[in-house]
C-alpha positions in Angstrom: -24.4 -28.9 -4.4 -20.8 -28.9 -3.1 -18.4 -26.3 -1.8 -14.7 -26.1 -2.5 -12.0 -24.4 -0.5 -9.9 -21.8 -2.4 -7.3 -19.2 -1.7 -5.5 -20.8 1.3 -3.4 -18.2 3.1 -1.1 -18.2 6.1 -0.6 -14.6 7.4 -2.2 -13.4 4.2 0.3 -15.2 2.0 0.0 -18.2 -0.2 2.6 -20.8 0.8 5.0 -18.3 2.6 8.6 -19.3 2.9 9.2 -17.5 6.2 6.5 -16.6 8.7 7.5 -14.2 11.4 5.4 -15.6 14.2 5.2 -18.7 16.4 1.4 -18.6 16.0 0.5 -18.2 12.3 -3.0 -17.5 11.3 -4.9 -19.4 8.6 -7.5 -18.0 6.2 -9.4 -19.5 3.4 -12.3 -18.7 1.0 -15.3 -20.9 0.2 -16.6 -21.1 -3.4 -19.5 -22.9 -5.0 -18.5 -25.0 -7.9 -21.9 -25.1 -9.6 -23.5 -23.2 -12.4 -26.7 -23.2 -10.3 -25.5 -21.8 -6.9 -27.5 -21.9 -3.7 -28.2 -19.0 -1.4 -27.4 -18.4 2.2 -24.5 -20.8 2.5 -22.4 -20.6 5.7 -19.5 -22.6 7.1 -20.7 -24.3 10.3 -17.4 -26.0 11.3 -13.8 -26.4 10.4 -10.8 -28.6 11.1 -7.2 -27.7 10.5 -4.3 -30.3 10.5 -0.7 -29.4 10.3 2.2 -31.9 9.7 6.0 -31.7 9.2 5.7 -34.2 6.4 3.5 -34.2 3.3 3.0 -38.0 3.3 1.7 -37.7 6.9 -0.7 -35.0 5.9 -1.9 -37.1 2.9 -3.2 -39.6 5.4 -5.3 -36.8 7.0 -3.1 -36.8 10.0 -1.6 -33.8 11.7 1.4 -34.7 13.9 2.0 -31.0 14.7 -1.7 -30.0 15.2 -5.1 -31.4 14.7 -7.7 -28.9 15.8 -10.5 -31.4 15.7 -13.9 -30.4 14.4 -14.5 -26.9 15.6 -18.1 -25.6 15.4 -17.4 -22.1 14.0 -18.0 -20.0 11.0 -14.5 -18.4 11.3 -12.5 -18.7 8.1 -10.2 -15.7 8.4 -7.2 -15.4 10.8 -7.7 -18.7 12.6 -4.7 -19.0 14.9 -2.4 -22.0 15.2 -2.7 -23.9 18.4 -0.4 -26.9 17.9 3.1 -28.0 19.0 6.0 -25.6 19.0 7.2 -24.9 15.5 10.9 -25.3 14.7 13.1 -22.6 13.1 13.6 -22.8 9.3 11.3 -25.8 8.8 8.7 -26.6 6.1 5.2 -27.5 7.3 2.2 -28.7 5.4 -1.5 -28.2 6.2 -5.0 -28.8 5.1 -8.4 -27.4 6.1 -11.7 -29.3 6.3 -14.9 -27.5 6.4 -18.6 -28.3 6.9 -21.2 -26.1 5.3 -24.8 -25.4 6.2 -26.1 -27.3 3.1 -24.2 -30.6 3.5 -23.2 -33.1 6.2 -19.9 -34.3 4.8 -16.8 -32.3 5.3 -14.8 -31.0 2.4 -11.0 -31.0 2.3 -8.9 -28.2 0.9 -5.8 -28.8 -1.3 -2.5 -29.1 0.6 -1.0 -25.8 1.6 2.5 -25.2 3.1 4.5 -22.7 5.0 8.1 -22.4 6.2 9.1 -20.9 9.6 11.5 -18.1 9.9 15.2 -18.6 10.8 15.7 -18.1 14.5 18.5 -15.6 15.6 20.6 -18.5 16.9 20.5 -20.3 13.6 22.2 -17.5 11.6 25.7 -18.7 11.1 27.0 -16.3 8.6 29.0 -13.1 8.9 28.2 -9.6 7.5 30.6 -8.9 4.6 31.1 -6.0 2.3 33.6 -3.2 1.7 34.7 -1.0 4.6 36.8 1.5 2.6 34.0 3.2 0.6 35.2 6.5 -0.9 33.9 9.8 0.4 32.3 10.5 -2.9 28.5 10.7 -3.0 28.2 8.0 -5.6 30.2 4.8 -5.2 30.6 1.6 -7.2 28.6 -1.5 -6.3 30.4 -4.5 -4.8 30.5 -7.8 -6.5 31.0 -10.9 -4.3 31.3 -14.6 -5.1 32.2 -18.0 -3.8 31.8 -21.6 -5.0 30.4 -24.5 -3.1 30.1 -28.2 -3.7 26.8 -30.1 -3.7 27.8 -33.8 -3.4 24.4 -35.6 -3.4 20.8 -35.1 -4.5 19.0 -32.1 -3.0 15.6 -32.5 -1.4 15.0 -28.8 -0.4 17.2 -25.7 -0.4 16.5 -22.2 1.0 18.5 -19.0 0.7 18.1 -16.5 3.5 19.3 -13.1 2.3 19.5 -9.6 3.7 21.7 -6.5 3.5 22.4 -3.1 5.0 22.0 -1.6 1.5 20.5 -3.5 -1.4 21.4 -6.8 -2.9 20.9 -9.0 -5.9 21.7 -12.7 -5.2 22.6 -15.1 -8.0 23.1 -18.8 -8.3 24.9 -20.4 -11.3 24.5 -17.4 -13.5 20.8 -16.8 -12.7 19.1 -14.2 -10.5 17.6 -15.6 -7.4 13.9 -14.7 -7.0 12.1 -11.7 -8.4 12.2 -9.3 -5.5 13.2 -5.7 -6.4 14.9 -3.2 -4.1 15.5 -5.9 -1.5 15.6 -6.2 1.4 13.2 -3.2 1.7 13.1 0.0 3.6 13.1 0.0 7.4 14.8 1.9 10.2 18.0 -0.1 9.9 19.1 1.0 13.3 16.2 -1.0 14.7 15.4 -3.7 12.3 16.3 -5.2 8.9 14.1 -7.5 6.8 15.4 -10.6 5.2 14.0 -12.6 2.3 13.7 -16.4 1.9 14.0 -18.0 -1.5 13.3 -21.6 -2.6 16.4 -22.4 -4.6 16.0 -26.2 -4.8 15.9 -26.2 -8.6 18.8 -23.8 -9.0 21.4 -26.1 -7.5 22.9 -29.1 -9.1 25.3 -31.8 -8.0 28.9 -30.7 -8.3 30.4 -27.2 -8.2 27.9 -24.3 -7.9 28.6 -20.6 -8.0 26.9 -18.2 -5.5 27.2 -14.5 -6.2 26.0 -11.2 -4.9 25.8 -7.6 -6.2 25.7 -5.2 -3.3 24.5 -1.6 -3.6 24.0 1.4 -1.3 20.2 1.5 -1.3 18.3 3.4 1.3 21.0 2.5 3.9 24.0 4.3 2.5 22.7 6.0 -0.7 20.7 9.2 -1.1 17.4 9.3 0.9 15.0 12.0 0.1 16.2 15.5 0.6 18.4 14.5 3.6 21.4 13.4 1.6 23.5 10.2 1.6 24.7 7.8 4.3 21.8 8.5 6.6 21.9 5.1 8.3 25.5 4.0 7.6 28.4 4.4 5.2 29.3 0.9 4.1 26.8 -1.5 2.6 27.2 -5.1 3.8 25.2 -8.3 3.5 24.4 -11.5 5.4 23.2 -14.6 3.6 22.8 -18.3 4.4 22.1 -21.2 2.1 20.5 -24.2 3.8 20.5 -27.5 1.9 18.6 -30.6 2.9 19.6 -33.7 1.0 17.4 -36.6 0.0 19.3 -38.9 2.3 18.2 -36.9 5.4 21.4 -35.0 6.0 21.8 -31.3 5.6 24.5 -28.6 5.0 24.7 -24.8 5.5 26.8 -22.3 3.5 27.2 -18.7 4.6 28.7 -15.4 3.9 32.1 -15.2 5.6 35.8 -14.4 4.9 36.0 -17.3 2.4 34.2 -15.1 -0.2 36.0 -12.9 -2.8 35.1 -9.3 -3.7 35.7 -6.9 -6.6 34.2 -3.9 -8.3 32.4 -4.3 -11.6 30.4 -2.5 -14.3 28.0 -0.7 -11.9 29.9 2.5 -11.2 27.0 3.7 -9.1 23.4 2.9 -8.6 21.6 5.3 -6.3 18.0 5.6 -5.3 17.8 9.3 -6.1 20.6 9.8 -8.7 20.2 7.0 -11.2 22.8 4.5 -12.4 26.0 4.4 -14.4 26.9 1.1 -16.0 30.1 0.4 -18.0 29.8 -3.0 -19.7 33.4 -2.9 -20.7 34.2 -3.7 -17.0 32.0 -6.7 -16.9 33.9 -10.0 -16.2 32.0 -12.6 -18.1 31.1 -15.7 -16.1 31.8 -14.1 -12.7 28.6 -15.6 -11.3 29.3 -19.1 -12.7 31.5 -21.9 -11.4 35.1 -22.1 -12.7 35.6 -18.4 -12.9 39.2 -17.3 -11.9 38.8 -14.8 -9.0 42.4 -15.1 -7.8 42.9 -11.3 -8.3 39.8 -10.5 -6.3 40.1 -9.4 -2.7 38.8 -10.8 0.5 35.7 -8.8 1.7 35.7 -6.9 4.9 33.9 -8.4 7.9 31.5 -6.3 9.9 30.3 -6.5 13.5 27.2 -8.5 14.3 24.0 -6.5 13.5 22.6 -5.1 16.8 19.0 -4.7 15.5 16.2 -7.2 14.8 16.5 -9.5 11.8 12.9 -9.9 10.7 11.5 -12.0 7.8 9.9 -10.2 4.9 6.6 -8.8 6.2 4.2 -7.5 3.6 4.5 -8.0 -0.1 7.9 -7.5 -1.8 8.5 -5.0 -4.6 8.4 -6.7 -8.0 8.2 -5.9 -11.7 4.5 -6.2 -12.3 4.0 -5.0 -15.9 6.0 -4.1 -19.0 4.8 -1.2 -21.1 5.6 -0.5 -24.8 5.9 3.1 -26.0 2.8 4.5 -27.7 4.8 6.9 -29.8 8.3 8.3 -30.2 9.9 11.2 -32.0 13.2 12.8 -32.8 14.2 16.1 -31.2 16.1 18.9 -32.9 19.3 17.9 -31.1 19.0 14.3 -32.3 17.7 12.6 -29.2 14.7 10.3 -29.3 11.8 10.9 -26.9 9.6 7.9 -26.1 6.0 8.3 -24.7 4.7 5.3 -22.7 1.2 6.8 -22.5 1.1 6.2 -18.7 2.9 7.9 -15.8 4.5 5.1 -13.8 7.3 4.1 -11.4 10.1 1.8 -12.4 12.7 2.1 -15.1 13.3 1.5 -18.8 14.9 -1.5 -20.4 17.2 -0.4 -23.3 18.4 -2.6 -26.1 21.1 -1.1 -28.3 24.1 -1.9 -30.4 27.2 0.2 -31.1 31.0 0.5 -30.9 32.9 -0.3 -27.7 33.0 2.8 -25.5 30.0 4.5 -27.0 27.5 5.8 -24.5 23.7 5.7 -24.3 21.9 7.9 -21.7 18.3 7.5 -20.8 16.6 10.4 -19.0 13.1 10.2 -17.5 10.4 12.7 -16.8 6.7 12.8 -16.0 5.8 15.7 -18.3 6.9 17.5 -21.4 7.4 21.3 -21.5 5.9 23.7 -24.1 8.6 22.8 -26.6 8.0 19.1 -26.4 11.2 18.4 -24.3 11.4 16.6 -21.0 10.1 18.7 -18.0 12.7 18.0 -15.3 12.6 21.2 -13.2 10.4 19.6 -10.6 13.0 16.9 -9.8 14.9 19.3 -7.6 18.2 17.4 -6.8 17.1 14.1 -8.1 18.7 12.8 -11.3 16.5 10.4 -13.3 19.2 9.4 -15.8 20.9 6.1 -16.4 24.1 6.0 -18.4 25.2 2.9 -20.2 28.6 2.3 -21.9 28.6 -0.4 -24.6 31.2 -3.1 -25.0 30.9 -3.3 -28.8 30.6 -7.0 -29.0 26.9 -7.5 -29.8 23.5 -6.0 -29.1 23.0 -5.4 -25.4 20.1 -5.0 -23.1 20.4 -2.7 -20.0 18.3 -1.9 -17.1 19.3 -0.5 -13.7 19.7 -2.4 -10.5 19.2 -0.3 -7.3 17.3 2.8 -8.4 13.9 3.7 -9.8 12.3 6.7 -11.6 8.9 8.3 -11.9 8.1 8.9 -15.5 5.9 8.8 -18.6 8.5 10.0 -21.0 12.1 8.8 -21.6 14.7 10.6 -23.8 17.5 8.5 -25.3 20.7 10.2 -26.2 23.7 8.5 -27.8 27.3 9.6 -28.0 27.7 8.4 -31.6 25.6 8.1 -34.7 26.9 4.5 -34.9 24.8 3.5 -31.9 21.5 2.0 -32.8 18.6 2.0 -30.3 16.7 -1.3 -31.0 14.1 -1.1 -28.3 13.0 0.7 -25.1 10.3 -0.7 -22.8 9.0 0.5 -19.5 9.2 -1.8 -16.4 6.5 -1.0 -13.8 7.5 -1.8 -10.2 5.6 -1.6 -6.9 4.9 -3.6 -3.8 3.1 -6.6 -5.2 -0.2 -6.1 -3.5 -2.8 -8.2 -5.2 -5.6 -6.3 -7.0 -8.9 -6.5 -5.1 -11.3 -3.9 -6.5 -12.7 -2.9 -9.9 -15.0 -0.1 -10.8 -16.5 1.0 -14.1 -19.1 3.8 -14.6 -21.1 5.3 -17.3 -18.7 8.4 -17.3 -15.5 7.8 -19.2 -13.8 10.8 -17.4 -14.6 9.2 -14.0 -13.3 5.9 -15.3 -10.0 7.6 -16.2 -10.0 9.1 -12.7 -10.4 5.6 -11.2 -7.4 4.5 -13.3 -5.4 7.5 -12.2 -6.1 6.6 -8.6 -4.9 3.1 -9.1 -1.8 4.1 -10.9 -1.0 6.6 -8.2 -1.1 3.8 -5.7 1.0 1.5 -7.8 3.5 4.2 -8.4 4.0 5.1 -4.7 3.6 1.9 -2.8 7.3 0.7 -2.7 8.1 -1.0 0.6 6.5 2.1 2.2 3.7 4.4 1.0 5.8 7.2 -0.6 4.6 10.6 -1.6 6.1 10.7 -5.0 8.5 8.6 -7.1 10.4 11.3 -9.1 11.9 14.2 -7.1 14.4 14.1 -4.3 11.8 13.2 -1.6 10.1 9.8 -1.9 9.4 9.6 1.8 6.7 7.6 3.7 4.5 10.5 4.7 2.0 9.3 7.4 -0.7 11.8 6.7 -0.9 10.9 3.0 -1.1 7.2 4.0 -3.9 7.6 6.6 -6.2 9.6 4.3 -5.7 7.2 1.5 -5.7 3.8 3.2 -9.4 3.1 2.8 -9.1 3.8 -1.0 -5.9 1.7 -1.1 -7.7 -1.2 0.6 -10.5 -1.2 -2.0 -8.0 -1.1 -4.9 -5.6 -3.8 -3.6 -5.1 -6.1 -0.7 -2.8 -4.0 1.4 -3.2 -5.8 4.8 0.3 -7.0 4.9 1.7 -3.8 3.4 0.2 -1.6 6.1 1.0 -4.1 8.9 4.7 -3.6 7.9 4.2 0.1 7.7 2.8 0.3 11.2 6.0 -1.3 12.5 7.8 1.5 10.7 5.6 4.1 12.3 6.0 2.7 15.8 9.7 2.5 15.3 9.7 6.2 14.6 7.5 7.2 17.5 9.2 9.8 19.7 10.1 9.1 23.3 7.4 11.6 24.3 4.8 9.6 22.3 4.4 11.6 19.1 3.8 9.6 16.0 6.1 10.8 13.1 5.5 12.8 9.9 7.4 10.2 7.9 8.2 6.6 8.5 10.9 5.3 8.4 12.2 8.5 9.9 15.5 8.6 7.8 16.7 11.6 9.7 13.6 13.7 8.9 13.3 15.0 12.5 16.8 16.4 12.3 16.4 17.7 8.8 13.2 19.6 9.3 14.8 21.4 12.2 17.7 22.7 10.2 16.2 23.1 6.7 15.1 26.4 5.3 11.5 25.3 5.5 11.7 25.4 9.3 9.2 22.6 9.7 9.8 22.5 13.4 6.6 21.1 14.8 7.2 18.1 17.1 3.9 16.6 15.8 1.5 17.2 13.0 -2.2 16.7 13.2 -3.5 14.3 10.6 0.0 12.9 10.1 0.6 11.6 13.6 -3.0 10.4 13.8 -2.1 7.8 11.2 -0.8 5.7 14.1 -4.5 5.2 15.2 -6.3 5.5 11.9 -4.3 2.9 9.9 -4.7 0.0 12.4 -8.4 0.7 12.8 -8.8 0.7 9.0 -6.9 -2.6 8.6 -9.1 -4.1 11.2 -12.3 -2.8 9.6 -11.3 -3.9 6.1 -9.7 -7.2 6.8 -10.9 -8.3 10.3 -7.3 -8.3 11.7 -7.7 -8.1 15.4 -4.0 -8.6 16.1 -3.0 -5.2 14.5 -5.2 -3.5 17.1 -3.6 -5.3 20.1 -0.1 -5.0 18.7 -0.4 -1.2 18.3 -2.6 -0.5 21.3 0.1 0.7 23.7 1.6 3.0 21.1 -1.8 4.4 20.3 -2.4 5.1 24.0 1.0 6.9 24.2 -0.1 9.1 21.2 -3.4 10.1 22.9 -1.6 10.7 26.2 0.9 12.9 24.3 -1.9 14.9 22.7 -3.7 15.4 26.0 -0.5 16.5 27.8 0.3 19.0 25.0 -3.1 20.6 25.0 -4.5 23.6 26.8 -8.0 22.9 28.1 -8.1 20.0 25.5 -7.5 22.4 22.7 -4.5 21.8 20.6 -2.1 24.6 19.7 -1.7 26.0 16.1 2.0 25.1 15.6 1.5 22.0 13.5 2.9 22.8 10.1 1.1 20.8 7.5 -2.6 21.5 8.3 -4.9 20.9 5.3 -1.9 20.6 3.0 -2.3 22.2 -0.4 -5.8 23.3 0.0 -6.9 25.7 -2.7 -8.1 29.2 -1.8 -8.8 28.3 1.8 -6.8 28.5 5.0 -8.1 26.1 7.7 -6.9 27.2 11.1 -4.3 24.8 12.4 -5.6 24.8 16.0 -9.1 23.9 14.8 -7.8 21.1 12.6 -5.4 19.8 15.3 -8.2 19.7 17.9 -10.5 17.9 15.5 -8.0 15.2 14.8 -7.3 14.9 18.6 -10.9 14.1 19.1 -11.0 11.7 16.2 -8.0 9.7 17.5 -9.6 9.5 21.0 -13.0 8.4 19.6 -11.3 5.7 17.5 -9.3 4.5 20.5 -12.5 4.2 22.4 -13.8 1.9 19.7 -10.6 -0.1 19.6 -10.7 -0.5 23.4 -14.3 -1.9 23.1 -13.2 -4.4 20.4 -10.3 -5.5 22.6 -12.6 -5.9 25.6 -10.9 -3.1 27.6 -14.1 -1.8 29.1 -12.5 0.7 31.5 -10.4 2.1 28.8 -13.4 2.5 26.5 -15.3 4.4 29.1 -12.3 6.7 29.9 -11.8 7.5 26.2 -15.5 8.1 25.6 -15.5 10.5 28.5 -12.3 12.2 27.1 -13.9 12.5 23.7 -17.0 14.1 25.2 -14.8 16.7 26.9 -12.9 17.4 23.7 -16.2 17.9 21.9 -17.3 20.4 24.5 -14.0 22.2 24.3 -14.2 22.3 20.5 -17.8 23.6 20.6 -17.0 26.2 23.2 -13.8 27.5 21.5 -14.5 27.3 17.8 -18.3 27.0 17.1 -20.8 29.9 17.2 -24.5 29.5 18.0 -25.4 29.7 14.3 -23.2 26.7 13.4 -20.3 28.8 12.0 -16.9 27.2 12.8 -13.7 29.2 13.1 -12.0 29.5 9.8 -15.2 29.0 7.9 -13.6 26.6 5.3 -15.0 23.6 3.7 -12.5 21.5 5.6 -13.5 22.7 9.1 -17.1 21.7 8.5 -16.2 18.4 6.9 -13.9 17.3 9.8 -16.3 18.5 12.5 -19.2 16.6 10.9 -17.3 13.5 10.0 -15.5 13.3 13.4 -18.9 13.8 15.2 -17.6 16.8 17.2 -20.8 19.0 17.0 -23.8 19.3 19.3 -26.9 17.7 17.7 -28.7 21.0 17.3 -25.7 22.6 15.6 -25.0 19.8 13.1 -27.8 20.7 10.6 -26.6 24.3 10.5 -23.0 23.1 9.9 -24.3 21.0 7.0 -26.1 23.9 5.5 -23.0 26.1 5.8 -20.9 23.5 4.1 -23.3 23.3 1.2 -23.4 27.1 1.0 -19.6 27.3 0.8 -19.4 24.8 -2.0 -22.2 26.4 -4.0 -20.8 29.9 -3.5 -17.5 28.5 -4.8 -19.1 27.6 -8.1 -19.7 24.0 -6.9 -16.0 23.5 -6.6 -14.0 22.2 -3.7 -11.3 24.0 -1.7 -10.1 21.1 0.4 -6.5 19.9 0.7 -5.0 16.6 1.7 -6.9 16.1 5.0 -10.3 17.5 4.0 -10.7 15.9 0.6 -11.0 12.3 1.8 -14.1 13.0 3.9 -15.7 15.7 1.7 -17.9 13.5 -0.5 -18.8 11.0 2.2 -20.0 13.8 4.5 -22.2 15.2 1.7 -23.7 11.9 0.7 -24.4 10.9 4.4 -26.1 14.2 5.1 -28.6 14.6 2.3 -26.4 16.3 -0.2 -25.6 13.4 -2.5 -26.3 15.3 -5.7 -23.8 18.0 -4.6 -21.2 15.2 -4.0 -21.7 14.1 -7.6 -21.4 17.6 -8.8 -18.0 17.9 -7.2 -17.0 14.5 -8.6 -18.0 15.4 -12.1 -16.9 19.0 -12.0 -14.5 19.6 -14.9 -13.4 23.1 -14.2 -10.5 24.0 -12.0 -10.1 23.0 -9.2 -11.4 19.5 -9.5 -10.4 15.9 -10.0 -11.5 15.9 -13.7 -9.6 19.0 -14.5 -6.4 17.1 -14.6 -8.1 14.2 -16.3 -9.2 16.5 -19.1 -5.7 17.7 -19.5 -4.2 14.3 -20.0 -3.3 13.1 -16.5 -2.8 9.4 -16.1 -2.0 9.6 -12.3 -3.2 11.8 -9.5 -1.4 15.1 -9.2 0.1 16.3 -6.0 -1.7 19.6 -6.2 -4.9 20.8 -7.8 -2.9 23.5 -9.6 0.1 21.4 -10.7 -0.6 22.7 -14.2 -3.4 25.1 -15.3 -4.3 26.6 -18.6 -3.8 30.1 -17.2 -0.5 29.7 -15.4 1.1 26.6 -16.8 3.3 24.6 -14.4 3.3 25.4 -10.6 6.5 26.2 -8.8 8.9 23.4 -9.5 10.0 23.3 -5.9 7.1 21.1 -5.1 5.1 19.9 -8.0 4.7 16.1 -8.5 2.4 14.7 -11.1 2.3 11.3 -9.5 1.0 11.4 -6.0 -1.9 9.6 -4.4 -3.4 11.7 -1.6 -6.0 13.6 -3.6 -7.1 10.2 -5.0 -8.7 9.4 -1.6 -12.0 10.1 -3.4 -11.7 6.4 -4.4 -13.1 5.5 -1.0 -16.3 7.4 -1.8 -16.6 5.7 -5.2 -16.5 2.3 -3.6 -18.4 2.9 -0.4 -21.0 5.3 -1.6 -21.3 5.4 -5.4 -21.1 1.6 -5.6 -22.2 1.1 -2.0 -19.8 -1.7 -0.9 -18.9 -1.3 2.8 -18.0 -3.5 5.8 -20.0 -3.6 9.0 -17.8 -2.4 11.9 -19.4 -4.9 14.3 -18.5 -7.8 12.0 -15.4 -6.5 10.2 -13.5 -7.7 7.3 -16.8 -8.0 5.3 -18.0 -10.9 7.4 -21.2 -8.8 7.4 -21.5 -6.7 4.3 -23.5 -3.5 3.8 -24.6 -2.8 0.3 -25.9 0.8 0.2 -25.4 2.6 -3.1 -25.9 6.3 -3.5 -26.9 6.8 -7.1 -26.9 10.4 -8.4 -25.4 13.1 -10.6 -24.8 12.2 -14.2 -23.9 8.6 -13.6 -26.4 6.1 -15.0 -24.5 2.9 -14.4 -21.8 1.5 -12.0 -20.4 -2.0 -12.2 -18.2 -2.7 -9.2 -16.5 -5.7 -7.6 -14.4 -6.2 -4.5 -12.5 -9.3 -3.3 -12.9 -9.2 0.5 -11.3 -11.9 2.7 -14.4 -14.2 2.1 -14.6 -13.8 -1.7 -15.8 -11.5 -4.4 -18.6 -9.0 -3.8 -20.2 -7.5 -6.9 -22.6 -4.7 -7.4 -24.1 -3.7 -10.8 -26.6 -0.9 -10.8 -28.5 1.0 -13.5 -30.5 4.2 -13.1 -32.9 5.4 -15.7 -34.8 8.5 -14.6 -36.5 7.4 -11.4 -36.1 3.7 -12.2 -33.3 1.9 -10.4 -32.2 -1.8 -10.8 -29.3 -3.6 -9.1 -27.6 -7.0 -9.3 -25.7 -8.1 -6.2 -23.5 -11.1 -5.6 -22.4 -12.1 -2.1 -19.7 -14.6 -1.2 -20.2 -17.8 0.8 -19.9 -17.5 4.6 -21.1 -13.9 4.7 -24.3 -12.1 5.4 -25.4 -8.6 4.2 -27.7 -5.7 4.8 -29.0 -4.5 1.5 -30.2 -0.9 1.5 -31.9 -0.4 -1.9 -32.6 3.2 -2.9 -36.3 4.0 -3.2 -39.3 1.6 -3.1 -38.6 -1.9 -4.3 -41.0 -3.2 -6.9 -39.4 -6.5 -7.9 -36.9 -8.9 -6.5 -35.1 -12.1 -7.4 -33.6 -14.2 -4.7 -34.6 -14.9 -1.1 -33.6 -11.6 0.5 -35.7 -10.8 3.5 -37.4 -7.5 3.7 -37.0 -5.9 7.1 -38.4 -2.4 6.6 -37.7 1.0 5.2 -35.3 3.7 6.3 -34.0 7.0 4.9 -36.0 6.5 1.7 -34.6 3.0 1.2 -36.0 -0.5 1.3 -33.9 -2.6 3.6 -33.3 -6.3 3.2 -31.1 -9.0 4.8 -29.4 -11.7 2.8 -26.8 -14.4 2.8 -24.5 -15.6 0.0 -25.8 -15.8 -3.6 -27.0 -13.7 -6.5 -29.8 -11.1 -6.1 -31.7 -8.7 -8.3 -33.8 -5.6 -7.3 -35.9 -3.0 -9.1 -37.1 0.1 -7.4 -38.6 3.6 -7.9 -36.4 6.3 -6.6 -37.3 9.2 -4.2 -36.2 12.6 -5.4 -33.0 14.1 -3.9 -35.0 17.1 -2.5 -37.4 14.8 -0.6 -34.5 12.6 0.6 -32.5 15.6 1.8 -35.4 17.1 3.8 -36.1 13.7 5.3 -32.5 13.2 6.3 -32.1 16.6 8.0 -35.4 16.2 9.8 -34.3 12.7 10.9 -31.0 14.2 12.3 -32.9 16.9 14.2 -35.6 14.4 15.5 -32.9 11.9 16.6 -31.5 14.4 19.2 -34.7 16.1 20.3 
């Protein structure tokens, strides 16, 4: 039996080209390469060697670092402890591990990483156009230069960034596959840059280096706030470093030697689409030998005052191409294409026609009653791309610096002589690797799971946006915090949310309030002057994202650094909340509350105080994890006082909570704010409210994420399944039954009785209400990390079968490998297959009384009507007889009461 090392990562990336730290962290997975795997395998020691030369590493030598044999089972986020790393340098490393079933160490394949470019090593200048017109939409800038490579190249790296958006090209080819680069940040504070390996794109002799520069988030339209939020004139900074095979090197940069012109992109705007006139294209402009004598010298800009930071988190990429599932001609001669899936991205058009003829492609999520595009909900956004043909041959067009949210596209031509040859959909999102899969016995639930994933794909673009179609597309913090646990099960979002936490902290107010949206993009100013009068200096459930997101990343991935990095900012948030409270009760001015609840009005002061308590309780746990014992005790004491204040102000002796909505009970129970004797009464009242509402929910953004977990945890699991599988309005499956392929923003986005909701705020591609995905993984499938050994180092398998589901097959790739759970329920018979990755342990809580097992799981007792086992890595099988829901519910409530006698 042997073990192999797989999935080598540095800072969660495979072979990264620019790590933004002097102390990178190494992670790896262990896998058995046998058809007859063993059980209970653990790593007992590791060794890491790092070298600045691959030949040195091949000799099992590490001239930069040799950790020696370290007796440890740590295989995630092991920090570098070697010599100081040099800026812009390639390093190579290997990992050796010893496992509990063998004496000899096993070596990994060779991994590599490059260090970031230090500030002092940037030699280029910021170039662009300083005389941009005052018009809202302006042409993109085209820049070029030629350079000479006079000897064989060993390694070449292109470092590229912009205030705006860029597309870099070498010798007629696009560099890299990053979309919407450099990504969205608060450009006043920091700008990301990308690093590309361009070794194979250069050749000896003359080479052409070219750039297309657009407005992007920096100078184009952002949300509802308008254009030029961060600045007026896009500019870029790039540096090409070439190492030759003879040991010498050269550096080429953006500077006044470049040439600049306009081109066919008449505008390309994040909110207003693109206009492209191919008659203005200058063939060969991005190749050597092009005559640019009539081009101008670009303007030089001052040195950037903010932080230049290497790409952190996954870049946006095209991840999928969709073909239309049907198309049809409208009465006015246009063609509507249906891609069968609501998505974010754009369409790629292939057409042929006379020079000067025009093709316009308009995009929308829905069709109206007449079968035409429904675009009323776009507000000021324009999801249209205009293309002018050059008449020479068939042409393929796709936009450069914009994106759309759509399922349908309508193609309109200016002439009958134009022939549309093809239209495909390009799906884009931050390229977070898939991590979870779920399939159930209910096809409607399976479609819901698909909708949740597509909602995440559609809205995770550099930041977690709220919607991809209308003039908003902002990084709302409340949406992000309620969905992050679901997001983590769907995809590996560790790097994505580490980057987003930097955005949140950048937008934290001087007083300590975490923001509603991040990056801020002028939102604080806008909400004070807009007609909506969203004047609140903070918003409960939104600002609390600054605590909830780091804690969840730690829990799901075992990332301790995010807690220490964010700790001071979290403290400032809690201090702000305490300072702006009366008797530890928060005021009712926060605007958003339980956003878009349906038929229920949760009091804002109750909700705000509840979230205040939750942030404090999480901060106490974080302090404990970081070894800050005094802070932990102080926050525990503060949490106790908040609970007392909450009980005294909002909770009556019979367990009724002010507002009497589903959400007030869900939050009070989930945040553990209630006195022990009151909690069972609150649970009963929550059940009563749901049943009296026809077994339908009334929760909005903040209540919905915790609704089903609270029910399953407190003896009401069948009621949780009733809500999940409810098909009448309002419910998750109502939209599924009516053709939804993503999560809608609101329960009543469209109903049979009323049709479309008000177009002023009605997105059909949102992710917040999809936070039920967390319950599907954690409770229905039963896959959950242990908070004392986070990142799934210790796994809890505790499925909650129920409702009409008879089967769930689920898998989740945690930092240690793939966890699988496959259970089947037939009447009171339950069977489950479980697979656990190497170097993990698990607690297996099997529903009912186990009658048969396969595998060396150790029985440790029974609890809450479950048979409890402990196990290590390997495959296991269990059969059991279930206890009825009524008996389990009564036992659970009695246990809650007895626990606090």
